[in-house]
Structures are given as C-alpha cells and as structure tokens.
C-alpha positions as CSV (number, residue, x, y, z in Angstrom):
1,M,-0.1,0.0,-0.1
2,K,2.6,2.3,1.1
3,E,4.6,1.9,-2.2
4,F,1.6,2.5,-4.2
5,W,1.2,5.9,-2.9
6,N,4.9,6.7,-2.8
7,Q,4.9,6.1,-6.7
8,R,1.7,7.9,-7.1
9,Y,3.0,11.3,-5.8
10,L,6.5,11.1,-7.1
11,D,5.8,13.2,-10.1
12,S,6.3,16.6,-9.6
13,N,2.8,17.3,-10.7
14,Y,0.3,17.0,-7.9
15,F,-1.8,14.1,-9.0
16,Y,-5.2,15.4,-7.5
17,G,-4.4,19.2,-7.8
18,T,-3.9,21.8,-5.2
19,K,-7.5,22.8,-4.7
20,P,-9.7,21.5,-1.9
21,N,-12.2,18.8,-2.7
22,I,-15.8,20.2,-2.8
23,F,-17.1,18.3,-0.1
24,L,-14.4,19.9,2.1
25,T,-15.3,23.3,0.9
26,N,-19.0,22.8,1.2
27,S,-18.3,21.8,4.8
28,V,-16.0,24.4,6.1
29,P,-18.9,26.5,7.5
30,K,-20.0,23.9,9.7
31,I,-16.2,23.7,11.5
32,P,-15.8,26.2,14.3
33,F,-13.5,28.7,13.5
34,G,-9.9,28.0,14.6
35,S,-10.4,24.6,15.6
36,Q,-8.0,21.5,15.5
37,V,-8.9,19.6,12.3
38,L,-7.5,15.8,11.4
39,C,-7.0,15.3,7.8
40,V,-6.6,11.4,7.1
41,G,-5.6,10.0,3.7
42,E,-4.3,13.3,3.4
43,G,-1.8,12.6,0.4
44,E,-0.2,15.4,-1.1
45,G,-1.9,18.1,1.6
46,R,-4.3,19.9,-0.6
47,N,-6.9,19.7,2.0
48,A,-5.0,20.4,4.9
49,V,-3.3,23.3,3.2
50,Y,-6.7,25.0,2.5
51,L,-7.9,24.7,6.2
52,A,-4.5,25.8,7.6
53,K,-4.9,28.9,5.3
54,L,-8.4,29.5,6.7
55,G,-6.9,29.7,10.2
56,F,-7.6,26.1,11.5
57,K,-4.9,23.8,13.4
58,V,-4.3,20.7,11.0
59,T,-2.9,17.5,11.9
60,A,-2.4,15.3,8.5
61,V,-2.1,11.6,8.2
62,D,-1.1,9.4,5.3
63,F,0.8,6.3,4.5
64,S,3.2,8.1,1.8
65,I,6.5,10.1,2.7
66,E,6.5,11.6,-0.8
67,G,3.0,12.9,-0.3
68,K,4.1,14.3,3.0
69,K,7.0,16.2,1.3
70,K,4.9,17.5,-1.1
71,A,2.2,18.4,1.3
72,L,4.8,20.3,3.5
73,E,6.2,22.3,0.3
74,Q,2.7,23.5,-0.5
75,A,2.4,24.4,3.3
76,S,5.6,26.3,3.0
77,V,4.6,28.0,-0.3
78,N,1.3,29.2,1.4
79,N,3.0,30.4,4.5
80,V,1.0,28.0,6.9
81,E,1.8,25.3,9.3
82,I,0.6,21.6,9.2
83,N,1.4,18.7,11.4
84,Y,1.9,15.7,9.1
85,H,2.5,12.4,10.2
86,V,3.3,9.0,8.1
87,S,1.3,6.1,8.9
88,P,3.5,2.9,9.9
C-alpha cells in the first residue's frame, strides 16, 4: 500500500491538484473557526493546506512519505503550518 502511494506522488505534478475537494469546501462553514482538524488519508496536502490557510490547526495523516514532502512544500509556499504524520 505505501509503495503504491509513494509511486503515485513521486511525479512533480500534484495527482489530485492543489485545490481542496468540494465536499470539504462545502463543509467548512460547519467547523468552528480555529478548531483543530484531522485530515486522514491526506496525500499531497491540498485539503490540509486549505484548512490551515483558513486558520485551522491541522494535523494530517497518510501512508506516503512522498505525499508528506509535497504537502509540506505546499504549506511552505502558502506560509502556513501543518502537522503531518506518516502512518507506519
């Protein structure tokens, strides 16, 4: 499983893009501002970075170290912080 996701995220392009998914953008108004949010299966970080830009405290989890690298890169580019864990 890990190797599959690492291979998918090795490309310099973002497999799912950098915009958050529509379900998340529609759900944000229901999340209390500034809350701590857990993003499971976060991949390359598009949802985590989006939430961090809105002022949420974000912890992300995924299987892929390559996804983590790209997520942290996107967080840096957007001047936000996310806490990202790679699941064993």
